[in-house]
N, C-alpha and C positions, 0 to 999 in steps of 0.2 A: 607245463609242469606246475603243479601247485606249489604254493610257498613253502609248506611244511616239508615236502620232498626235496625241494631245492635247497632249503636250509640244511636238512640231513646230508645231502651230497657235498655241499661246501664245507661243512664241519669234518666230514670224512677225509675230503681233500686235504684240509689243514692238518688233520692228525697224520696222515701219510706224509705230507710235505715236511712237517717238522721232524718227523722220524727220520726221513731220508736226509735231511740237511744237517740235523744236529747229533743223530745217534752215535756216530763214530768220530765227532769232530773235535770233542773236548773243549767246547767253547766256554764253559763256566769256570771260574776260579774255584779252587778247593773250598769246600764246606759252604757254598751258597745254598741258602735255604730253599726248599721246594716252592715256597710261596713267592719268593722273588723271581724265580725262574718262570713261575706261571704267570706273574704280572708282566714279565719281559715279553713272553710269547703272546699273550693278549695284546699288548700295545703294538708289537711288531706286525701281527695280523691285521690289527685295525689300520695301521699305516699303509701297508701293502694294498689292502682291500680298498681303502678309500682313495689313495693317492696315486698308485701305480696301476693296478689292474684296469681301472677304467680307460686309460690310455689305449689299451689294446683291443677296444672294441673295433677299432680300425687298425690297419697294418702300422706297425711301428718300425721305424728304421733302426739299423744297428747302433748308430750313434746315440740316439735317444734311449735305446735299451742299455747301453753302457751307462749312461747318465742315471738310469734308474737303479742299476747295480751299485753305483757310487752313492746314490741317495739312501739306499738301505744301510750301507756301510756308515754314512754320516749319521743316520738315525740311531744306529746301534751305539755310537760314541756316547750318547746320552746315558748309557747303561754301563759305562766303563767300570764302575765298582764292582760288577758281578761277571764281567767278560774277560777271559783270558785276552792279553794284548789290548785290553781297553775298547775292543770292537770286534765285529765280525770281519772276517778277511773275505777276499773276492771269491774264494773257492767255496766257502760256506754261502756267500750271498748269492752267488750264481746258481748253486744247487737249489736254494730256497725259491728263488724267483722263476728260475726255468722250469722247475718241477710244478709249481702252482699254475703257471701258465699253460704247461702241458695238459693238466687236468681240465682246465677251463676251456682250452681250445678243442680237446677231444669231445667235450660236452657240447660244443658249438656256441659257447657263450662269448668267446672273442675270436678275433682274426688269428691267423697262424703266427706264433711268435718267430722272431729272427733267429734265436738260438735254441738249443736243447740243453737238458740236464748233463752236465759233464760229470762222470764218476769213473770209477775204476772199470766197471762192466763195459761202458761204452768205448773207453780207451782201449781195453784188451780185446773186445769183439771187433771193433770196427777200424782200428787204426794200427798200423805198423809202428815199431819203435818203441821207445820207452814210456811206461806207464807212470804218470806223475800222480802223487797223492793229492787228490782234489781237495782234501780237508786242509791242506797246508799251503795251498796257493794264496800267496799274499801280493803278487805282482800282476797286474792286469794284462801285461804283455805275455806272460806265461799262459794265462787263460786264453787270450786271443790267438796264440800260436796254435793251441789245441782246436779252437774254433775253426781256425782256417784249415787245418788238416781234415777236420770233419767236412767243412764246405768242399773241399776238393773231392773227398769221397762221394758226397751227395751229388755233386755236379757230374761226375763220372757215371752216375745212374740216373741223371736228369731228375733229380729230386732236390727239394730244398732240405735244409739242416733238419727241420722238425720231422719231415716225412722219412728222411733217412733213419733218424734215431728211432722212430717207431717201429721200422722194419728190423733194425738191428738189435734193439733192446728187447729180451725175452726174460721173464722171470723164471727162476728155477721152478720146475713143476714138482718137485719131490716133496 
């Protein structure tokens, strides 16, 4: 694929990722200027693109993946003056990282990620029990409990978590 096409796709992936991770998450403090939001997104994209995504060229274990999620949270703390609670929470961080990894994996740019994006759709379509608002998950153990439920569902179908999510997730076609 030529560089211009690749660059276009990566930019589209990031637009979709930020939309998916931030749209309903209320991450910004009130009255934060659009310019500051844009600068934050550019810095976060650069951090994830340069420091995290390259690790996934080869398979990444779950512990390393969790450390990467924590790395995104730590990075976001530098932007405490514009972010609610002074940082991104685990729910928003996992959606951001897991979604961008899903796009790169589907394109064949990285190895299969260890997790999948956790949101209301995945919880309601694929898992029994209470649906937890992913935008408010602040405790890594709550996130890991959901991942463990997904893992059990995936293993019942002889699939990985990422494969299971691709099968279960379907966009509304309306």
